[in-house]
Every structure is written in C-alpha cells, then in structure tokens.
C-alpha positions in Angstrom: -2.3 -8.0 -46.0 -4.4 -8.1 -42.8 -2.4 -7.4 -39.6 -4.5 -10.1 -37.9 -2.8 -12.6 -40.2 0.7 -11.4 -39.3 2.9 -13.3 -36.9 4.9 -10.5 -35.2 7.6 -13.0 -34.2 8.5 -13.2 -37.9 9.3 -9.5 -37.9 12.0 -10.2 -35.3 13.5 -12.9 -37.6 13.3 -10.5 -40.5 15.2 -7.9 -38.6 17.9 -10.4 -37.6 18.3 -11.6 -41.2 18.6 -8.0 -42.4 21.3 -7.4 -39.8 23.3 -10.6 -40.2 22.8 -11.3 -43.9 23.1 -14.9 -42.9 20.5 -17.6 -41.9 23.0 -19.3 -39.6 24.0 -15.9 -38.1 20.4 -14.9 -37.5 19.7 -18.3 -35.9 22.6 -17.7 -33.4 21.4 -14.2 -32.6 17.9 -15.4 -31.9 19.0 -18.7 -30.3 17.0 -20.7 -32.8 18.0 -23.7 -34.9 19.0 -23.1 -38.5 16.1 -25.2 -39.9 13.6 -23.1 -37.7 15.2 -19.9 -39.0 14.9 -21.1 -42.7 11.3 -22.1 -42.1 10.6 -18.6 -40.7 12.2 -17.1 -43.8 9.9 -19.1 -46.0 6.9 -17.9 -44.0 8.1 -14.3 -44.4 8.4 -14.7 -48.2 4.9 -16.1 -48.3 3.5 -13.4 -46.1 5.1 -10.5 -48.1 4.7 -12.3 -51.5 8.3 -11.4 -52.3 11.7 -13.3 -52.2 13.1 -10.7 -49.7 16.6 -12.3 -49.9 18.7 -13.9 -52.6 21.6 -16.3 -51.9 25.2 -15.2 -52.7 28.6 -16.6 -52.1 28.7 -14.6 -48.8 25.3 -15.5 -47.5 22.0 -13.8 -48.3 21.5 -10.4 -49.7 18.2 -8.4 -49.3 16.2 -7.4 -52.3 15.5 -3.7 -52.9 12.0 -4.3 -51.4 13.5 -5.9 -48.3 16.0 -3.0 -48.0 13.2 -0.5 -48.1 11.6 -2.2 -45.1 14.7 -2.2 -43.0 14.4 1.3 -41.5 10.6 1.2 -40.6 11.0 -2.4 -39.3 13.9 -1.3 -37.0 11.8 1.7 -35.8 8.8 -0.5 -35.1 10.7 -3.1 -33.1 12.5 -0.4 -31.1 9.2 1.2 -30.3 7.9 -2.1 -29.0 11.0 -2.7 -26.9 11.0 0.8 -25.4 7.3 1.4 -25.0 5.7 -2.0 -24.4 8.5 -4.3 -23.0 10.6 -1.8 -21.0 9.7 -2.1 -17.3 8.8 1.4 -16.0 11.2 2.9 -13.5 10.5 5.2 -10.5 13.1 7.5 -9.2 11.8 9.0 -5.9 14.5 11.7 -5.8 13.2 13.3 -9.1 9.6 12.2 -9.3 6.9 14.9 -9.3 3.6 13.3 -8.4 1.0 12.8 -5.6 0.2 9.6 -3.7 -3.0 9.0 -1.8 -3.5 7.0 1.4 -6.9 5.9 2.8 -6.7 6.1 6.5 -8.9 7.1 9.4 -8.5 10.5 11.2 -6.4 8.9 13.9 -4.2 7.2 11.2 -3.1 10.6 10.2 -1.8 11.1 13.7 -0.2 7.7 14.0 1.3 7.3 10.5 1.7 10.6 8.8 4.5 12.2 10.8 6.9 9.3 10.0 5.8 8.9 6.4 6.1 12.6 5.7 9.5 12.7 7.4 10.8 9.9 5.2 9.3 11.4 2.0 10.7 14.8 2.7 14.2 13.2 2.8 14.0 10.8 -0.1 11.2 12.0 -2.4 10.8 15.8 -2.0 8.7 16.1 -5.1 6.1 13.5 -4.0 3.0 15.1 -2.5 0.9 13.1 0.0 -2.9 13.2 0.2 -5.2 11.3 2.6 -8.9 10.3 2.3 -11.2 8.4 4.5 -13.6 6.5 2.3 -16.5 4.4 3.5 -15.9 0.6 3.1 -18.2 0.2 -0.1 -16.1 2.9 -1.9 -12.7 1.8 -0.8 -12.2 -1.2 -3.1 -13.3 0.6 -6.2 -11.0 3.5 -5.3 -8.0 1.1 -5.0 -8.9 -0.6 -8.3 -9.1 2.7 -10.2 -5.9 4.1 -8.6 -7.7 6.9 -6.9 -6.3 5.5 -3.7 -2.8 4.0 -3.8 -2.8 2.3 -0.4 -5.3 1.7 2.4 -3.4 1.9 5.7 -4.9 0.7 9.0 -7.3 -1.8 10.3 -10.0 -2.6 7.7 -11.6 -5.9 8.6 -14.3 -5.5 6.0 -11.9 -4.9 3.2 -11.6 -8.2 1.3 -11.6 -9.3 -2.3 -9.8 -11.7 -4.7 -8.1 -8.7 -6.4 -6.8 -7.1 -3.2 -3.3 -7.7 -1.7 -2.5 -7.0 1.9 0.7 -6.9 4.0 0.8 -7.2 7.7 2.6 -4.3 9.4 2.2 -4.7 13.2 -0.2 -5.7 15.9 -1.3 -3.8 19.0 -3.6 -4.5 21.8 -5.8 -2.1 23.8 -5.0 0.5 26.5 -7.2 2.6 28.7 -6.6 6.3 28.6 -7.7 9.0 31.1 -6.7 12.5 31.9 -3.3 12.8 33.5 -4.6 14.2 36.8 -7.4 11.7 37.2 -8.4 11.7 40.9 -8.6 7.9 41.4 -6.9 6.0 38.5 -3.2 5.6 38.7 -0.8 3.6 36.4 -3.0 0.4 36.6 -6.7 0.1 36.6 -8.5 -2.4 38.8 -11.4 -4.4 37.6 -13.6 -2.6 40.0 -12.5 0.8 38.7 -13.2 -0.3 35.2 -16.7 -1.5 36.1 -17.6 1.5 38.3 -16.1 4.2 36.0 -18.0 6.0 33.3 -16.7 5.2 29.8 -16.7 6.9 26.4 -16.5 4.8 23.2 -15.2 5.7 19.7 -16.9 3.9 16.9 -14.9 4.8 13.7 -15.3 3.3 10.3 -13.0 0.4 11.1 -15.3 -1.0 13.9 -12.3 -1.9 16.1 -14.3 -1.4 19.3 -17.2 -3.5 18.1 -15.3 -6.7 18.4 -13.8 -5.5 21.7 -17.2 -5.2 23.2 -17.9 -8.9 22.6 -14.5 -9.8 24.2 -15.3 -7.7 27.3 -18.7 -9.2 27.7 -17.2 -12.7 27.5 -15.0 -11.7 30.5 -18.0 -10.4 32.4 -17.0 -6.7 31.8 -19.9 -4.5 30.9 -19.0 -0.9 30.6 -21.1 2.0 31.7 -21.0 4.0 28.5 -22.1 7.6 28.8 -21.0 8.9 25.4 -20.3 7.5 21.9 -18.4 9.5 19.3 -17.2 8.8 15.7 -13.8 10.5 15.7 -10.7 9.9 17.8 -9.4 13.5 17.6 -12.3 14.6 19.9 -10.9 12.4 22.6 -8.3 14.8 24.1 -10.8 17.6 24.5 -13.4 15.3 26.1 -10.8 13.8 28.6 -9.5 17.3 29.5 -12.9 18.1 31.0 -14.0 14.8 32.5 -13.1 11.7 34.4 -14.2 9.4 31.6 -12.3 6.3 30.5 -11.6 5.5 26.8 -10.3 2.1 25.8 -8.4 2.4 22.5 -5.8 0.6 20.4 -2.4 1.2 22.0 -0.9 3.0 19.0 -3.8 5.4 19.0 -3.4 6.0 22.8 0.2 6.9 22.3 -0.6 9.3 19.5 -3.3 11.0 21.5 -1.0 11.3 24.5 1.3 13.4 22.3 -1.5 15.9 21.9 -2.6 16.4 25.5 -2.0 15.4 29.1 -3.3 11.9 28.8 -2.3 9.0 30.9 -2.0 5.5 29.4 -3.2 2.9 31.9 -2.9 -0.9 31.7 -6.4 -2.3 31.4 -7.8 -5.1 33.7 -8.5 -7.5 30.8 -6.9 -9.3 27.9 -7.9 -8.7 24.4 -6.8 -10.2 21.0 -4.3 -7.9 19.4 -5.5 -6.0 16.3 -3.4 -6.3 13.2 -2.6 -3.3 11.0 -2.2 -3.9 7.3 -1.5 -2.0 4.1 -3.8 -2.9 1.3 -3.5 -2.4 -2.5 -5.1 -3.6 -5.7 -3.7 -6.4 -7.9 -3.6 -3.9 -10.8 -0.8 -2.1 -9.1 1.1 -5.2 -7.8 4.0 -4.6 -10.2 3.6 -0.8 -10.6 7.0 0.7 -9.8 5.6 3.7 -7.9 3.2 1.6 -5.8 5.9 -0.9 -5.0 8.2 1.9 -3.9 5.5 3.4 -1.7 4.7 0.0 -0.1 8.4 -0.5 0.7 8.5 2.9 2.5 5.5 2.0 4.6 6.9 -1.5 5.4 10.3 -0.1 6.4 8.7 2.3 8.8 6.1 0.1 10.4 6.5 -3.6 9.7 6.8 -6.1 12.5 6.5 -3.7 15.4 4.2 -5.4 17.9 3.0 -2.7 20.3 1.9 -3.8 23.8 0.3 -1.7 26.5 2.3 -0.3 29.3 1.6 2.5 31.8 2.8 5.9 30.7 2.4 9.2 32.5 3.0 12.5 30.7 6.1 14.4 31.5 4.3 17.5 32.6 3.3 17.5 36.2 -0.4 16.7 36.5 -2.7 19.0 38.4 -4.2 17.6 41.7 -7.6 19.3 41.2 -10.5 17.0 40.5 -12.9 17.5 37.6 -16.5 16.5 37.2 -17.5 13.4 35.2 
C-alpha cells in the first residue's frame, strides 16, 4: 500500500469504529451520517484488503488484524493532534529565549527603557537584542526570523508579506543647548533662518522629507554639519550654538541625556508615524504575537506634539562659540 493512496480521514473513522464498536456510534462521535460512516468503512476494507469488522448482535466486532492496528493507530492520531494540530503556547513568565528588534541607535534610547522595564517584570527569562540593518537586508531578516520586529520609522520597508501596526505619530522640534545665548522657549522664523544648523541623516531618512517641507515654506537652513547618528547630538550641542531639528520623541530622549532645551519650531510639518513591522510567516506565531502586544500596550496611540521644555538644572549664562 502506497501512503499517497491513503485517505488519512479514513483513519479517524477507523479509530472511532474501534472505540465505539458501532457504526451508528462512530457516526455520532464524528458528527457524520450513518450512511457516510458505512461508506467509509467499506473504503477502509478495500484499502486494507481485510474485513476489519464483523457484525454481531451487539454491533460490530474487530477482527484480530483490526485489533492489532488499534494501538499504533491511536498513537499515530494522538501524535498528529499534539504535534501538528495543537496550537503552540507561549508563557512569558517561564520562557527562556531571546527576541531581536531592528531599530536605529536613537530607537534604543526612546523604546528600550520601557520595553526592558516591562520584560523584566513579566518575562525575566526573555533576553532582548537589537540590530540596525540596512533597508535591503531588513525584509529578509524579518522573513527568516533573524529579526522579530522592526520598530521605528521605515518608509522604505514595504512588501506584500509584511505586516505593520501604527503605534504613534510625532512632529518635529528644534533642540539647542539649555544655555543658548539667544534662543528661548520659542524660535522665531528669523532665528531659524539666521542660525547655523546641524542635520542628522539616519537610515530612516526622516529629515530628507522634512527638507522638502521646509523649502516649500521658504525655509532654507544654513547647514554647517551633517552626521549619521543621533547619539552624537548631545556632545555637539554642549560645545556649540547649533540648532538640530529632530522628531519630538527623539528630542525628548536626548534631553534626558544632557542639558538640552526643546524649542517650538517656526514651521509646521507633517507628523511622522512610528510602526512596528513583522513578517507574515510569524503572524500567528505565539511568541511574536505576545511581543507585538507588549510593544502596542507601551506605545500605541500616543500622539506626541512639540512643546517647549527647559531642563530642570539651572542653565549657565556663559556663551559658547558656534
């Protein structure tokens, strides 16, 4: 007998017949009609080339050959139920594994403290790892499972096999050192145009689209330095009068590292939306679903808007060179 010729559904009927010793009883168990169950029994007899059951006054009785198949058949069906059909579970309290986020360097400052705080409470055995892959490598990494979730602003990340969930939006804010000699809690258009600017161009290209919006409003920045990483910003600001324009959540994160003042900018810009992204392969994966739920609970639907913010520490009155 070739397994390709075997209808595995018949094995379920065979098992029910062995258990109930009755065609009508097996039909009730399987929620089939009695004629359909009788037809299945005839197919089983043809498949095995053996009567399998004989009729008695109390129903049907298995032949010795059918009896010999009872134990292995039960084991096979149980293995299918437990290994193939059972939905995998994920218990964060006892799980021992690692999860990987793709995020930019500043994402580690904005997202990691809250994510780590939550995981330490509810999933102490889950280790967290971050990577920052270039756009061409990110989708393959999500597909393979090398990366569980991409968290941040990834406008170039698209594909039919990718899912995304909107978390929050935030606009832009200007940041300067806390003791800036001329800029207070709000920046005038003239201060913005006359000041010297520094620009961060990370992999997400958030400031590229901002440049077009500024030009449309007649605002052309005098850019004196361009860098790739946000974490260099506090050091640069501490030694200059430069102006950075950054997404608001990033400005807040940087202000926790140094004496940086958040200043309302003299322009309006389209809010940028932060998403979490994952691959369709892991849409129903228990661990991935749990991790997405943690991120959503921490960050979803929090629209962040610019407002002036001065550090608590008293700023120095001494000027510094640009």
